[in-house]
All heavy atoms as a GROMACS GRO file, in nm:
protein
  590
    1MET      N    1  -4.882  -6.269   5.898
    1MET     CA    2  -4.995  -6.316   5.815
    1MET      C    3  -5.028  -6.456   5.848
    1MET      O    4  -4.940  -6.540   5.848
    1MET     CB    5  -4.961  -6.301   5.669
    1MET     CG    6  -4.958  -6.165   5.614
    1MET     SD    7  -4.950  -6.181   5.438
    1MET     CE    8  -5.006  -6.025   5.393
    2ALA      N    9  -5.149  -6.485   5.869
    2ALA     CA   10  -5.194  -6.618   5.899
    2ALA      C   11  -5.223  -6.688   5.767
    2ALA      O   12  -5.282  -6.629   5.681
    2ALA     CB   13  -5.316  -6.615   5.990
    3ALA      N   14  -5.180  -6.817   5.756
    3ALA     CA   15  -5.206  -6.886   5.637
    3ALA      C   16  -5.354  -6.927   5.634
    3ALA      O   17  -5.408  -6.986   5.727
    3ALA     CB   18  -5.115  -7.015   5.636
    4GLN      N   19  -5.413  -6.896   5.519
    4GLN     CA   20  -5.559  -6.933   5.509
    4GLN      C   21  -5.560  -7.067   5.438
    4GLN      O   22  -5.500  -7.090   5.340
    4GLN     CB   23  -5.628  -6.826   5.422
    4GLN     CG   24  -5.640  -6.696   5.492
    4GLN     CD   25  -5.722  -6.596   5.400
    4GLN    OE1   26  -5.740  -6.617   5.288
    4GLN    NE2   27  -5.759  -6.482   5.466
    5SER      N   28  -5.639  -7.158   5.492
    5SER     CA   29  -5.656  -7.290   5.425
    5SER      C   30  -5.773  -7.280   5.329
    5SER      O   31  -5.880  -7.229   5.362
    5SER     CB   32  -5.675  -7.396   5.534
    5SER     OG   33  -5.797  -7.374   5.607
    6ALA      N   34  -5.752  -7.332   5.216
    6ALA     CA   35  -5.856  -7.333   5.107
    6ALA      C   36  -5.959  -7.438   5.148
    6ALA      O   37  -5.926  -7.543   5.201
    6ALA     CB   38  -5.795  -7.369   4.974
    7PRO      N   39  -6.087  -7.408   5.122
    7PRO     CA   40  -6.184  -7.507   5.152
    7PRO      C   41  -6.169  -7.635   5.069
    7PRO      O   42  -6.125  -7.624   4.954
    7PRO     CB   43  -6.320  -7.440   5.118
    7PRO     CG   44  -6.281  -7.324   5.028
    7PRO     CD   45  -6.140  -7.290   5.061
    8LYS      N   46  -6.191  -7.748   5.129
    8LYS     CA   47  -6.171  -7.876   5.061
    8LYS      C   48  -6.281  -7.890   4.950
    8LYS      O   49  -6.400  -7.868   4.983
    8LYS     CB   50  -6.179  -7.987   5.163
    8LYS     CG   51  -6.116  -8.117   5.116
    8LYS     CD   52  -6.128  -8.220   5.226
    8LYS     CE   53  -5.996  -8.299   5.228
    8LYS     NZ   54  -6.001  -8.402   5.332
    9VAL      N   55  -6.241  -7.930   4.835
    9VAL     CA   56  -6.332  -7.952   4.723
    9VAL      C   57  -6.356  -8.100   4.711
    9VAL      O   58  -6.261  -8.177   4.701
    9VAL     CB   59  -6.278  -7.899   4.595
    9VAL    CG1   60  -6.375  -7.925   4.481
    9VAL    CG2   61  -6.250  -7.746   4.608
   10VAL      N   62  -6.483  -8.142   4.724
   10VAL     CA   63  -6.516  -8.280   4.704
   10VAL      C   64  -6.596  -8.298   4.576
   10VAL      O   65  -6.699  -8.232   4.558
   10VAL     CB   66  -6.600  -8.327   4.827
   10VAL    CG1   67  -6.635  -8.479   4.806
   10VAL    CG2   68  -6.525  -8.309   4.954
   11LEU      N   69  -6.550  -8.378   4.488
   11LEU     CA   70  -6.617  -8.397   4.356
   11LEU      C   71  -6.704  -8.523   4.364
   11LEU      O   72  -6.656  -8.632   4.420
   11LEU     CB   73  -6.518  -8.409   4.242
   11LEU     CG   74  -6.430  -8.291   4.215
   11LEU    CD1   75  -6.328  -8.320   4.107
   11LEU    CD2   76  -6.516  -8.176   4.172
   12LYS      N   77  -6.820  -8.520   4.310
   12LYS     CA   78  -6.903  -8.636   4.304
   12LYS      C   79  -6.845  -8.724   4.190
   12LYS      O   80  -6.794  -8.681   4.090
   12LYS     CB   81  -7.045  -8.594   4.261
   12LYS     CG   82  -7.132  -8.552   4.377
   12LYS     CD   83  -7.275  -8.550   4.345
   12LYS     CE   84  -7.316  -8.475   4.218
   12LYS     NZ   85  -7.454  -8.464   4.198
   13SER      N   86  -6.862  -8.856   4.215
   13SER     CA   87  -6.822  -8.953   4.114
   13SER      C   88  -6.922  -8.936   3.995
   13SER      O   89  -7.038  -8.940   4.011
   13SER     CB   90  -6.830  -9.092   4.167
   13SER     OG   91  -6.802  -9.183   4.067
   14THR      N   92  -6.867  -8.924   3.876
   14THR     CA   93  -6.948  -8.903   3.756
   14THR      C   94  -6.974  -9.033   3.683
   14THR      O   95  -7.055  -9.034   3.590
   14THR     CB   96  -6.888  -8.802   3.661
   14THR    OG1   97  -6.756  -8.845   3.625
   14THR    CG2   98  -6.878  -8.666   3.723
   15THR      N   99  -6.906  -9.138   3.719
   15THR     CA  100  -6.928  -9.266   3.650
   15THR      C  101  -6.948  -9.373   3.755
   15THR      O  102  -6.911  -9.357   3.874
   15THR     CB  103  -6.811  -9.304   3.561
   15THR    OG1  104  -6.694  -9.323   3.647
   15THR    CG2  105  -6.781  -9.199   3.458
   16LYS      N  106  -7.006  -9.480   3.716
   16LYS     CA  107  -7.029  -9.597   3.802
   16LYS      C  108  -6.915  -9.689   3.794
   16LYS      O  109  -6.902  -9.787   3.871
   16LYS     CB  110  -7.158  -9.668   3.761
   16LYS     CG  111  -7.278  -9.584   3.757
   16LYS     CD  112  -7.337  -9.575   3.894
   16LYS     CE  113  -7.472  -9.499   3.881
   16LYS     NZ  114  -7.506  -9.422   4.000
   17MET      N  115  -6.820  -9.671   3.700
   17MET     CA  116  -6.707  -9.763   3.677
   17MET      C  117  -6.577  -9.701   3.727
   17MET      O  118  -6.548  -9.582   3.701
   17MET     CB  119  -6.697  -9.789   3.526
   17MET     CG  120  -6.601  -9.895   3.492
   17MET     SD  121  -6.588  -9.918   3.312
   17MET     CE  122  -6.746  -9.979   3.269
   18SER      N  123  -6.500  -9.781   3.798
   18SER     CA  124  -6.368  -9.720   3.843
   18SER      C  125  -6.275  -9.718   3.728
   18SER      O  126  -6.287  -9.783   3.622
   18SER     CB  127  -6.314  -9.813   3.951
   18SER     OG  128  -6.266  -9.937   3.897
   19LEU      N  129  -6.170  -9.641   3.747
   19LEU     CA  130  -6.065  -9.624   3.650
   19LEU      C  131  -6.002  -9.759   3.613
   19LEU      O  132  -5.970  -9.794   3.498
   19LEU     CB  133  -5.960  -9.523   3.694
   19LEU     CG  134  -5.867  -9.466   3.586
   19LEU    CD1  135  -5.948  -9.401   3.473
   19LEU    CD2  136  -5.773  -9.371   3.648
   20ASN      N  137  -5.976  -9.836   3.715
   20ASN     CA  138  -5.911  -9.968   3.700
   20ASN      C  139  -5.999 -10.055   3.615
   20ASN      O  140  -5.955 -10.128   3.522
   20ASN     CB  141  -5.888 -10.035   3.835
   20ASN     CG  142  -5.815 -10.169   3.818
   20ASN    OD1  143  -5.729 -10.179   3.736
   20ASN    ND2  144  -5.849 -10.259   3.901
   21GLU      N  145  -6.134 -10.060   3.637
   21GLU     CA  146  -6.226 -10.135   3.559
   21GLU      C  147  -6.226 -10.094   3.410
   21GLU      O  148  -6.228 -10.170   3.322
   21GLU     CB  149  -6.366 -10.130   3.617
   21GLU     CG  150  -6.387 -10.207   3.746
   21GLU     CD  151  -6.522 -10.176   3.806
   21GLU    OE1  152  -6.569 -10.060   3.801
   21GLU    OE2  153  -6.588 -10.270   3.848
   22ARG      N  154  -6.222  -9.963   3.393
   22ARG     CA  155  -6.226  -9.907   3.261
   22ARG      C  156  -6.103  -9.952   3.175
   22ARG      O  157  -6.115  -9.998   3.061
   22ARG     CB  158  -6.232  -9.756   3.266
   22ARG     CG  159  -6.263  -9.690   3.135
   22ARG     CD  160  -6.281  -9.542   3.148
   22ARG     NE  161  -6.383  -9.508   3.249
   22ARG     CZ  162  -6.401  -9.394   3.301
   22ARG    NH1  163  -6.324  -9.295   3.277
   22ARG    NH2  164  -6.495  -9.372   3.389
   23PHE      N  165  -5.990  -9.946   3.240
   23PHE     CA  166  -5.863  -9.983   3.167
   23PHE      C  167  -5.859 -10.135   3.148
   23PHE      O  168  -5.808 -10.187   3.048
   23PHE     CB  169  -5.738  -9.938   3.243
   23PHE     CG  170  -5.710  -9.794   3.210
   23PHE    CD1  171  -5.729  -9.689   3.306
   23PHE    CD2  172  -5.650  -9.758   3.088
   23PHE    CE1  173  -5.705  -9.562   3.273
   23PHE    CE2  174  -5.622  -9.625   3.059
   23PHE     CZ  175  -5.650  -9.530   3.150
   24THR      N  176  -5.912 -10.210   3.247
   24THR     CA  177  -5.918 -10.357   3.231
   24THR      C  178  -6.008 -10.389   3.110
   24THR      O  179  -5.964 -10.483   3.027
   24THR     CB  180  -5.975 -10.423   3.356
   24THR    OG1  181  -5.892 -10.390   3.465
   24THR    CG2  182  -5.969 -10.571   3.345
   25ASN      N  183  -6.118 -10.330   3.100
   25ASN     CA  184  -6.206 -10.353   2.985
   25ASN      C  185  -6.141 -10.314   2.851
   25ASN      O  186  -6.156 -10.378   2.751
   25ASN     CB  187  -6.339 -10.280   3.000
   25ASN     CG  188  -6.431 -10.342   3.099
   25ASN    OD1  189  -6.415 -10.462   3.131
   25ASN    ND2  190  -6.523 -10.268   3.153
   26MET      N  191  -6.071 -10.205   2.851
   26MET     CA  192  -5.996 -10.162   2.732
   26MET      C  193  -5.895 -10.264   2.687
   26MET      O  194  -5.884 -10.300   2.571
   26MET     CB  195  -5.930 -10.028   2.754
   26MET     CG  196  -6.020  -9.906   2.748
   26MET     SD  197  -5.944  -9.754   2.789
   26MET     CE  198  -5.806  -9.747   2.680
   27LEU      N  199  -5.821 -10.321   2.786
   27LEU     CA  200  -5.719 -10.420   2.754
   27LEU      C  201  -5.783 -10.549   2.708
   27LEU      O  202  -5.729 -10.615   2.614
   27LEU     CB  203  -5.635 -10.452   2.878
   27LEU     CG  204  -5.533 -10.338   2.910
   27LEU    CD1  205  -5.463 -10.376   3.047
   27LEU    CD2  206  -5.433 -10.328   2.801
   28LYS      N  207  -5.900 -10.586   2.759
   28LYS     CA  208  -5.966 -10.711   2.713
   28LYS      C  209  -6.014 -10.692   2.566
   28LYS      O  210  -6.010 -10.790   2.494
   28LYS     CB  211  -6.088 -10.738   2.805
   28LYS     CG  212  -6.050 -10.798   2.941
   28LYS     CD  213  -6.178 -10.828   3.019
   28LYS     CE  214  -6.144 -10.870   3.156
   28LYS     NZ  215  -6.263 -10.885   3.242
   29ASN      N  216  -6.067 -10.575   2.532
   29ASN     CA  217  -6.124 -10.553   2.402
   29ASN      C  218  -6.023 -10.517   2.293
   29ASN      O  219  -6.056 -10.512   2.180
   29ASN     CB  220  -6.229 -10.440   2.405
   29ASN     CG  221  -6.349 -10.487   2.495
   29ASN    OD1  222  -6.378 -10.605   2.508
   29ASN    ND2  223  -6.414 -10.394   2.557
   30LYS      N  224  -5.902 -10.494   2.340
   30LYS     CA  225  -5.792 -10.448   2.242
   30LYS      C  226  -5.750 -10.564   2.154
   30LYS      O  227  -5.720 -10.673   2.206
   30LYS     CB  228  -5.675 -10.396   2.327
   30LYS     CG  229  -5.560 -10.339   2.246
   30LYS     CD  230  -5.453 -10.286   2.334
   30LYS     CE  231  -5.336 -10.249   2.256
   30LYS     NZ  232  -5.223 -10.217   2.342
   31GLN      N  233  -5.741 -10.540   2.023
   31GLN     CA  234  -5.699 -10.642   1.927
   31GLN      C  235  -5.547 -10.638   1.929
   31GLN      O  236  -5.488 -10.534   1.933
   31GLN     CB  237  -5.754 -10.616   1.792
   31GLN     CG  238  -5.725 -10.728   1.695
   31GLN     CD  239  -5.789 -10.703   1.562
   31GLN    OE1  240  -5.821 -10.584   1.531
   31GLN    NE2  241  -5.806 -10.798   1.481
   32PRO      N  242  -5.482 -10.754   1.927
   32PRO     CA  243  -5.336 -10.754   1.920
   32PRO      C  244  -5.279 -10.680   1.802
   32PRO      O  245  -5.332 -10.690   1.690
   32PRO     CB  246  -5.302 -10.909   1.913
   32PRO     CG  247  -5.425 -10.978   1.934
   32PRO     CD  248  -5.540 -10.887   1.919
   33MET      N  249  -5.173 -10.604   1.826
   33MET     CA  250  -5.115 -10.522   1.727
   33MET      C  251  -5.056 -10.599   1.605
   33MET      O  252  -5.081 -10.564   1.491
   33MET     CB  253  -5.014 -10.430   1.787
   33MET     CG  254  -5.066 -10.309   1.862
   33MET     SD  255  -5.161 -10.201   1.747
   33MET     CE  256  -5.030 -10.128   1.663
   34PRO      N  257  -4.980 -10.705   1.633
   34PRO     CA  258  -4.922 -10.776   1.518
   34PRO      C  259  -5.021 -10.830   1.418
   34PRO      O  260  -4.995 -10.825   1.296
   34PRO     CB  261  -4.846 -10.896   1.581
   34PRO     CG  262  -4.818 -10.854   1.721
   34PRO     CD  263  -4.934 -10.761   1.758
   35VAL      N  264  -5.140 -10.861   1.464
   35VAL     CA  265  -5.246 -10.912   1.370
   35VAL      C  266  -5.284 -10.794   1.280
   35VAL      O  267  -5.301 -10.818   1.154
   35VAL     CB  268  -5.363 -10.969   1.446
   35VAL    CG1  269  -5.479 -11.002   1.354
   35VAL    CG2  270  -5.322 -11.090   1.525
   36THR      N  271  -5.310 -10.680   1.334
   36THR     CA  272  -5.360 -10.570   1.251
   36THR      C  273  -5.251 -10.520   1.157
   36THR      O  274  -5.277 -10.485   1.039
   36THR     CB  275  -5.406 -10.454   1.340
   36THR    OG1  276  -5.297 -10.411   1.427
   36THR    CG2  277  -5.520 -10.485   1.425
   37ILE      N  278  -5.124 -10.527   1.202
   37ILE     CA  279  -5.013 -10.487   1.120
   37ILE      C  280  -4.993 -10.583   1.002
   37ILE      O  281  -4.984 -10.543   0.885
   37ILE     CB  282  -4.877 -10.472   1.197
   37ILE    CG1  283  -4.882 -10.360   1.291
   37ILE    CG2  284  -4.763 -10.463   1.106
   37ILE    CD1  285  -4.773 -10.349   1.394
   38ARG      N  286  -5.005 -10.710   1.030
   38ARG     CA  287  -4.990 -10.814   0.930
   38ARG      C  288  -5.103 -10.805   0.824
   38ARG      O  289  -5.083 -10.817   0.704
   38ARG     CB  290  -4.995 -10.961   0.995
   38ARG     CG  291  -4.949 -11.065   0.903
   38ARG     CD  292  -4.935 -11.198   0.972
   38ARG     NE  293  -4.861 -11.198   1.092
   38ARG     CZ  294  -4.909 -11.240   1.213
   38ARG    NH1  295  -5.028 -11.291   1.221
   38ARG    NH2  296  -4.833 -11.235   1.319
   39ALA      N  297  -5.226 -10.780   0.873
   39ALA     CA  298  -5.338 -10.765   0.780
   39ALA      C  299  -5.320 -10.640   0.689
   39ALA      O  300  -5.349 -10.650   0.570
   39ALA     CB  301  -5.466 -10.750   0.861
   40SER      N  302  -5.274 -10.534   0.745
   40SER     CA  303  -5.255 -10.418   0.658
   40SER      C  304  -5.144 -10.436   0.559
   40SER      O  305  -5.151 -10.390   0.446
   40SER     CB  306  -5.232 -10.292   0.745
   40SER     OG  307  -5.103 -10.299   0.806
   41MET      N  308  -5.038 -10.511   0.600
   41MET     CA  309  -4.925 -10.538   0.507
   41MET      C  310  -4.977 -10.628   0.394
   41MET      O  311  -4.943 -10.604   0.277
   41MET     CB  312  -4.807 -10.602   0.582
   41MET     CG  313  -4.731 -10.501   0.665
   41MET     SD  314  -4.594 -10.579   0.752
   41MET     CE  315  -4.487 -10.631   0.615
   42GLN      N  316  -5.055 -10.727   0.424
   42GLN     CA  317  -5.108 -10.815   0.316
   42GLN      C  318  -5.196 -10.736   0.222
   42GLN      O  319  -5.191 -10.758   0.102
   42GLN     CB  320  -5.185 -10.928   0.382
   42GLN     CG  321  -5.104 -11.032   0.449
   42GLN     CD  322  -5.184 -11.143   0.514
   42GLN    OE1  323  -5.302 -11.122   0.540
   42GLN    NE2  324  -5.120 -11.258   0.543
   43GLN      N  325  -5.273 -10.648   0.274
   43GLN     CA  326  -5.361 -10.562   0.189
   43GLN      C  327  -5.277 -10.478   0.093
   43GLN      O  328  -5.306 -10.465  -0.020
   43GLN     CB  329  -5.456 -10.478   0.279
   43GLN     CG  330  -5.556 -10.399   0.198
   43GLN     CD  331  -5.652 -10.321   0.288
   43GLN    OE1  332  -5.619 -10.304   0.405
   43GLN    NE2  333  -5.758 -10.276   0.232
   44GLN      N  334  -5.169 -10.420   0.152
   44GLN     CA  335  -5.084 -10.332   0.072
   44GLN      C  336  -5.017 -10.416  -0.037
   44GLN      O  337  -4.998 -10.372  -0.154
   44GLN     CB  338  -4.977 -10.267   0.156
   44GLN     CG  339  -5.030 -10.157   0.244
   44GLN     CD  340  -4.926 -10.097   0.336
   44GLN    OE1  341  -4.815 -10.154   0.353
   44GLN    NE2  342  -4.960  -9.990   0.402
   45GLN      N  343  -4.976 -10.543  -0.005
   45GLN     CA  344  -4.910 -10.626  -0.104
   45GLN      C  345  -5.002 -10.663  -0.217
   45GLN      O  346  -4.968 -10.670  -0.332
   45GLN     CB  347  -4.856 -10.753  -0.036
   45GLN     CG  348  -4.731 -10.729   0.040
   45GLN     CD  349  -4.684 -10.853   0.119
   45GLN    OE1  350  -4.756 -10.946   0.132
   45GLN    NE2  351  -4.561 -10.850   0.169
   46GLN      N  352  -5.130 -10.690  -0.177
   46GLN     CA  353  -5.233 -10.724  -0.278
   46GLN      C  354  -5.257 -10.608  -0.375
   46GLN      O  355  -5.265 -10.625  -0.497
   46GLN     CB  356  -5.368 -10.768  -0.215
   46GLN     CG  357  -5.359 -10.904  -0.148
   46GLN     CD  358  -5.478 -10.933  -0.065
   46GLN    OE1  359  -5.562 -10.850  -0.044
   46GLN    NE2  360  -5.488 -11.059  -0.021
   47LEU      N  361  -5.263 -10.485  -0.317
   47LEU     CA  362  -5.281 -10.367  -0.399
   47LEU      C  363  -5.160 -10.350  -0.494
   47LEU      O  364  -5.176 -10.319  -0.610
   47LEU     CB  365  -5.297 -10.242  -0.314
   47LEU     CG  366  -5.429 -10.230  -0.247
   47LEU    CD1  367  -5.432 -10.114  -0.148
   47LEU    CD2  368  -5.542 -10.211  -0.347
   48ALA      N  369  -5.038 -10.369  -0.441
   48ALA     CA  370  -4.916 -10.350  -0.520
   48ALA      C  371  -4.918 -10.458  -0.635
   48ALA      O  372  -4.875 -10.425  -0.747
   48ALA     CB  373  -4.795 -10.362  -0.434
   49SER      N  374  -4.953 -10.574  -0.601
   49SER     CA  375  -4.953 -10.686  -0.697
   49SER      C  376  -5.050 -10.651  -0.813
   49SER      O  377  -5.019 -10.675  -0.932
   49SER     CB  378  -4.994 -10.821  -0.638
   49SER     OG  379  -4.893 -10.861  -0.546
   50ALA      N  380  -5.164 -10.599  -0.778
   50ALA     CA  381  -5.265 -10.563  -0.881
   50ALA      C  382  -5.211 -10.453  -0.968
   50ALA      O  383  -5.224 -10.452  -1.090
   50ALA     CB  384  -5.397 -10.522  -0.813
   51ARG      N  385  -5.143 -10.357  -0.907
   51ARG     CA  386  -5.089 -10.246  -0.987
   51ARG      C  387  -4.981 -10.298  -1.079
   51ARG      O  388  -4.966 -10.255  -1.188
   51ARG     CB  389  -5.025 -10.143  -0.894
   51ARG     CG  390  -5.124 -10.054  -0.824
   51ARG     CD  391  -5.057  -9.942  -0.746
   51ARG     NE  392  -5.155  -9.883  -0.655
   51ARG     CZ  393  -5.138  -9.868  -0.526
   51ARG    NH1  394  -5.029  -9.909  -0.469
   51ARG    NH2  395  -5.232  -9.806  -0.450
   52ASN      N  396  -4.897 -10.390  -1.028
   52ASN     CA  397  -4.786 -10.446  -1.109
   52ASN      C  398  -4.842 -10.526  -1.227
   52ASN      O  399  -4.790 -10.522  -1.335
   52ASN     CB  400  -4.696 -10.534  -1.024
   52ASN     CG  401  -4.604 -10.448  -0.932
   52ASN    OD1  402  -4.585 -10.329  -0.959
   52ASN    ND2  403  -4.559 -10.511  -0.831
   53ARG      N  404  -4.949 -10.598  -1.207
   53ARG     CA  405  -5.011 -10.671  -1.313
   53ARG      C  406  -5.068 -10.578  -1.419
   53ARG      O  407  -5.048 -10.604  -1.538
   53ARG     CB  408  -5.121 -10.762  -1.258
   53ARG     CG  409  -5.076 -10.892  -1.195
   53ARG     CD  410  -5.182 -10.995  -1.170
   53ARG     NE  411  -5.285 -10.942  -1.078
   53ARG     CZ  412  -5.277 -10.950  -0.947
   53ARG    NH1  413  -5.174 -11.009  -0.891
   53ARG    NH2  414  -5.375 -10.908  -0.866
   54ARG      N  415  -5.127 -10.468  -1.375
   54ARG     CA  416  -5.179 -10.368  -1.470
   54ARG      C  417  -5.072 -10.308  -1.549
   54ARG      O  418  -5.077 -10.290  -1.668
   54ARG     CB  419  -5.262 -10.266  -1.402
   54ARG     CG  420  -5.408 -10.287  -1.409
   54ARG     CD  421  -5.489 -10.177  -1.344
   54ARG     NE  422  -5.516 -10.214  -1.202
   54ARG     CZ  423  -5.496 -10.135  -1.094
   54ARG    NH1  424  -5.461 -10.016  -1.105
   54ARG    NH2  425  -5.527 -10.188  -0.974
   55LEU      N  426  -4.960 -10.275  -1.481
   55LEU     CA  427  -4.845 -10.211  -1.551
   55LEU      C  428  -4.782 -10.313  -1.648
   55LEU      O  429  -4.747 -10.269  -1.765
   55LEU     CB  430  -4.743 -10.172  -1.450
   55LEU     CG  431  -4.617 -10.103  -1.500
   55LEU    CD1  432  -4.654  -9.976  -1.577
   55LEU    CD2  433  -4.514 -10.073  -1.391
   56ALA      N  434  -4.773 -10.439  -1.618
   56ALA     CA  435  -4.716 -10.538  -1.705
   56ALA      C  436  -4.807 -10.551  -1.829
   56ALA      O  437  -4.759 -10.564  -1.943
   56ALA     CB  438  -4.704 -10.669  -1.637
   57GLN      N  439  -4.935 -10.550  -1.810
   57GLN     CA  440  -5.031 -10.557  -1.916
   57GLN      C  441  -5.020 -10.442  -2.010
   57GLN      O  442  -5.017 -10.451  -2.135
   57GLN     CB  443  -5.173 -10.562  -1.864
   57GLN     CG  444  -5.281 -10.588  -1.971
   57GLN     CD  445  -5.270 -10.727  -2.026
   57GLN    OE1  446  -5.240 -10.824  -1.948
   57GLN    NE2  447  -5.305 -10.746  -2.148
   58GLN      N  448  -5.003 -10.320  -1.952
   58GLN     CA  449  -4.986 -10.199  -2.030
   58GLN      C  450  -4.849 -10.201  -2.117
   58GLN      O  451  -4.849 -10.167  -2.230
   58GLN     CB  452  -4.985 -10.072  -1.945
   58GLN     CG  453  -5.121 -10.039  -1.889
   58GLN     CD  454  -5.116  -9.925  -1.787
   58GLN    OE1  455  -5.008  -9.873  -1.753
   58GLN    NE2  456  -5.229  -9.883  -1.732
   59MET      N  457  -4.747 -10.252  -2.049
   59MET     CA  458  -4.625 -10.263  -2.117
   59MET      C  459  -4.629 -10.359  -2.237
   59MET      O  460  -4.571 -10.335  -2.339
   59MET     CB  461  -4.509 -10.307  -2.016
   59MET     CG  462  -4.473 -10.207  -1.917
   59MET     SD  463  -4.401 -10.063  -1.985
   59MET     CE  464  -4.236 -10.127  -2.035
   60GLU      N  465  -4.696 -10.472  -2.215
   60GLU     CA  466  -4.713 -10.568  -2.320
   60GLU      C  467  -4.780 -10.514  -2.447
   60GLU      O  468  -4.752 -10.553  -2.558
   60GLU     CB  469  -4.800 -10.687  -2.271
   60GLU     CG  470  -4.717 -10.813  -2.238
   60GLU     CD  471  -4.817 -10.924  -2.195
   60GLU    OE1  472  -4.891 -10.972  -2.276
   60GLU    OE2  473  -4.805 -10.964  -2.079
   61ASN      N  474  -4.875 -10.417  -2.422
   61ASN     CA  475  -4.951 -10.364  -2.534
   61ASN      C  476  -4.884 -10.247  -2.604
   61ASN      O  477  -4.934 -10.207  -2.704
   61ASN     CB  478  -5.087 -10.318  -2.480
   61ASN     CG  479  -5.176 -10.434  -2.433
   61ASN    OD1  480  -5.153 -10.547  -2.477
   61ASN    ND2  481  -5.266 -10.409  -2.344
   62ARG      N  482  -4.766 -10.206  -2.557
   62ARG     CA  483  -4.695 -10.095  -2.619
   62ARG      C  484  -4.631 -10.148  -2.750
   62ARG      O  485  -4.565 -10.258  -2.750
   62ARG     CB  486  -4.587 -10.040  -2.525
   62ARG     CG  487  -4.644  -9.960  -2.417
   62ARG     CD  488  -4.540  -9.892  -2.334
   62ARG     NE  489  -4.597  -9.817  -2.226
   62ARG     CZ  490  -4.528  -9.756  -2.133
   62ARG    NH1  491  -4.397  -9.755  -2.138
   62ARG    NH2  492  -4.592  -9.690  -2.037
   63PRO      N  493  -4.637 -10.071  -2.853
   63PRO     CA  494  -4.580 -10.119  -2.979
   63PRO      C  495  -4.430 -10.141  -2.974
   63PRO      O  496  -4.382 -10.238  -3.032
   63PRO     CB  497  -4.611  -9.999  -3.076
   63PRO     CG  498  -4.723  -9.927  -3.017
   63PRO     CD  499  -4.712  -9.947  -2.869
   64SER      N  500  -4.354 -10.059  -2.905
   64SER     CA  501  -4.212 -10.080  -2.897
   64SER      C  502  -4.180 -10.212  -2.827
   64SER      O  503  -4.088 -10.282  -2.862
   64SER     CB  504  -4.147  -9.963  -2.821
   64SER     OG  505  -4.199  -9.948  -2.696
   65VAL      N  506  -4.254 -10.244  -2.720
   65VAL     CA  507  -4.227 -10.369  -2.648
   65VAL      C  508  -4.268 -10.485  -2.739
   65VAL      O  509  -4.197 -10.588  -2.744
   65VAL     CB  510  -4.307 -10.369  -2.516
   65VAL    CG1  511  -4.294 -10.503  -2.445
   65VAL    CG2  512  -4.252 -10.260  -2.426
   66GLN      N  513  -4.379 -10.477  -2.810
   66GLN     CA  514  -4.419 -10.587  -2.900
   66GLN      C  515  -4.319 -10.610  -3.007
   66GLN      O  516  -4.290 -10.723  -3.042
   66GLN     CB  517  -4.561 -10.557  -2.962
   66GLN     CG  518  -4.675 -10.570  -2.859
   66GLN     CD  519  -4.807 -10.533  -2.918
   66GLN    OE1  520  -4.822 -10.487  -3.028
   66GLN    NE2  521  -4.909 -10.567  -2.840
   67ALA      N  522  -4.263 -10.505  -3.063
   67ALA     CA  523  -4.163 -10.512  -3.165
   67ALA      C  524  -4.037 -10.580  -3.110
   67ALA      O  525  -3.977 -10.668  -3.177
   67ALA     CB  526  -4.126 -10.375  -3.224
   68ALA      N  527  -3.997 -10.545  -2.989
   68ALA     CA  528  -3.882 -10.605  -2.929
   68ALA      C  529  -3.903 -10.753  -2.901
   68ALA      O  530  -3.812 -10.838  -2.918
   68ALA     CB  531  -3.845 -10.533  -2.798
   69LEU      N  532  -4.024 -10.792  -2.860
   69LEU     CA  533  -4.056 -10.931  -2.837
   69LEU      C  534  -4.053 -11.010  -2.964
   69LEU      O  535  -4.007 -11.127  -2.967
   69LEU     CB  536  -4.192 -10.943  -2.764
   69LEU     CG  537  -4.194 -10.897  -2.620
   69LEU    CD1  538  -4.343 -10.901  -2.565
   69LEU    CD2  539  -4.110 -10.987  -2.530
   70LYS      N  540  -4.103 -10.954  -3.073
   70LYS     CA  541  -4.103 -11.020  -3.205
   70LYS      C  542  -3.963 -11.041  -3.254
   70LYS      O  543  -3.927 -11.151  -3.298
   70LYS     CB  544  -4.185 -10.938  -3.307
   70LYS     CG  545  -4.333 -10.955  -3.291
   70LYS     CD  546  -4.406 -10.872  -3.394
   70LYS     CE  547  -4.556 -10.879  -3.368
   70LYS     NZ  548  -4.632 -10.789  -3.460
   71LEU      N  549  -3.873 -10.946  -3.235
   71LEU     CA  550  -3.730 -10.959  -3.268
   71LEU      C  551  -3.666 -11.064  -3.190
   71LEU      O  552  -3.591 -11.149  -3.246
   71LEU     CB  553  -3.657 -10.827  -3.249
   71LEU     CG  554  -3.684 -10.714  -3.353
   71LEU    CD1  555  -3.609 -10.585  -3.312
   71LEU    CD2  556  -3.638 -10.760  -3.493
   72LYS      N  557  -3.701 -11.077  -3.063
   72LYS     CA  558  -3.645 -11.183  -2.980
   72LYS      C  559  -3.688 -11.316  -3.021
   72LYS      O  560  -3.609 -11.409  -3.020
   72LYS     CB  561  -3.687 -11.153  -2.831
   72LYS     CG  562  -3.617 -11.245  -2.734
   72LYS     CD  563  -3.654 -11.210  -2.586
   72LYS     CE  564  -3.588 -11.308  -2.492
   72LYS     NZ  565  -3.629 -11.283  -2.355
   73GLN      N  566  -3.814 -11.333  -3.063
   73GLN     CA  567  -3.870 -11.461  -3.105
   73GLN      C  568  -3.809 -11.504  -3.238
   73GLN      O  569  -3.774 -11.619  -3.258
   73GLN     CB  570  -4.022 -11.452  -3.120
   73GLN     CG  571  -4.094 -11.450  -2.986
   73GLN     CD  572  -4.247 -11.428  -3.005
   73GLN    OE1  573  -4.295 -11.410  -3.112
   73GLN    NE2  574  -4.320 -11.433  -2.892
   74VAL      N  575  -3.783 -11.404  -3.323
   74VAL     CA  576  -3.729 -11.435  -3.456
   74VAL      C  577  -3.581 -11.478  -3.443
   74VAL      O  578  -3.539 -11.572  -3.505
   74VAL     CB  579  -3.739 -11.313  -3.549
   74VAL    CG1  580  -3.658 -11.336  -3.679
   74VAL    CG2  581  -3.886 -11.288  -3.584
   75GLY      N  582  -3.512 -11.412  -3.353
   75GLY     CA  583  -3.374 -11.438  -3.327
   75GLY      C  584  -3.345 -11.568  -3.256
   75GLY      O  585  -3.244 -11.638  -3.271
   76ALA      N  586  -3.442 -11.619  -3.181
   76ALA     CA  587  -3.420 -11.739  -3.102
   76ALA      C  588  -3.440 -11.866  -3.183
   76ALA      O  589  -3.487 -11.879  -3.286
   76ALA     CB  590  -3.520 -11.736  -2.985
   0.00000   0.00000   0.00000
């Protein structure tokens, strides 16, 4: 059996930009990771602080906590 060679397939270039140029542009436009991580951590801390303040306010308004605080003030 004789080996048949497949016809060579030539693809037209579909873009005007080379792969190297594309990746170079991606690297130039990429924001550094530590900055984004730091920003998201600060945002999470702010949300947690707001939740903690709300919880502390709710605890202060509870009758049992108010009674305990009055007892502490009288005893001191």
